[in-house]
C-alpha positions in Angstrom: 0.1 -12.9 2.1 2.3 -10.1 0.9 6.0 -10.1 1.6 5.6 -7.2 4.1 3.1 -9.3 6.0 5.4 -12.3 6.3 8.6 -10.6 7.5 7.6 -8.5 10.5 10.9 -7.1 11.8 14.6 -7.9 12.0 16.0 -9.3 15.2 19.0 -7.2 16.5 20.8 -9.1 19.2 24.5 -10.0 19.8 23.9 -13.6 18.7 22.0 -12.6 15.5 24.7 -10.0 14.6 27.4 -12.7 15.0 25.7 -14.7 12.2 25.9 -11.9 9.6 29.5 -12.8 8.8 28.3 -16.2 7.6 25.3 -14.6 5.8 22.7 -15.6 8.4 20.0 -13.1 9.1 17.3 -13.3 11.8 13.7 -12.0 11.4 10.5 -12.2 13.3 7.9 -13.7 10.9 4.2 -14.3 10.8 3.0 -17.3 12.8 1.4 -18.9 9.8 4.3 -18.4 7.4 6.1 -21.5 6.1 9.8 -21.7 5.3 9.0 -21.4 1.6 6.9 -18.3 2.3 9.8 -16.7 4.2 12.4 -17.5 1.5 10.2 -16.0 -1.2 9.5 -12.9 0.9 13.2 -12.3 1.5 14.1 -12.7 -2.1 11.3 -10.3 -3.1 12.0 -7.6 -0.4 15.8 -7.6 -0.4 16.7 -9.0 -3.8 18.9 -11.8 -2.4 19.3 -15.6 -3.1 18.2 -17.7 -0.2 20.0 -21.0 0.5 17.9 -22.2 3.4 15.5 -21.1 6.2 15.3 -22.4 9.8 12.2 -21.5 11.8 11.4 -21.8 15.5 8.5 -20.8 17.8 9.5 -18.6 20.7 7.3 -19.2 23.7 6.0 -16.3 25.8 7.9 -15.8 29.0 6.3 -15.4 32.4 6.6 -11.8 33.7 5.5 -10.1 36.9 5.2 -6.4 37.7 4.0 -5.8 41.3 0.8 -7.7 41.8 0.0 -8.2 38.2 1.5 -11.1 36.2 1.2 -12.7 32.8 3.0 -14.0 29.8 4.7 -12.0 27.0 3.4 -12.9 23.6 4.6 -15.9 21.6 6.1 -15.3 18.2 7.9 -17.1 15.3 11.6 -16.6 14.4 13.3 -17.4 11.1 17.0 -17.6 10.5 17.6 -17.1 6.8 20.9 -18.3 5.3 21.9 -16.7 1.9 23.8 -18.4 -0.9 27.6 -17.6 -1.0 27.2 -15.7 -4.4 24.3 -13.7 -3.1 24.6 -10.0 -2.1 24.2 -9.1 1.5 21.1 -7.3 3.0 22.0 -3.5 3.2 20.0 -2.9 6.4 22.2 -5.1 8.4 25.4 -3.8 6.8 24.9 -0.4 8.4 24.7 -2.1 11.9 28.2 -3.6 11.6 
C-alpha cells in the first residue's frame, strides 16, 4: 500500500488538538494498516520521526432519521507520537 492509501485523513477535534502540544497527532487510517505501516507512512508523507503509534477501531454508531435507521461506518484511528527532536507536522500548525 502507498502512504497516501494508509493515512486517509487527519482527525480535527478538541481532544486531538489538545495533543498537538505534546506532539501527538490523530489520523483516520486504513482498516488493514498496522502500526508499522502507519509509522512508515507518516515518516514518508510528513518527513518526521515517529516514536510510537497507538491504534484503535472506532465502532459505527446507531443512528435514526425518521423511519429509517442504521449504523454509521466503522473505521480505524491512529494516534502518532513524534520523537522530541522531530519537527512538527505543518498542516496542524496552521490550526493552532
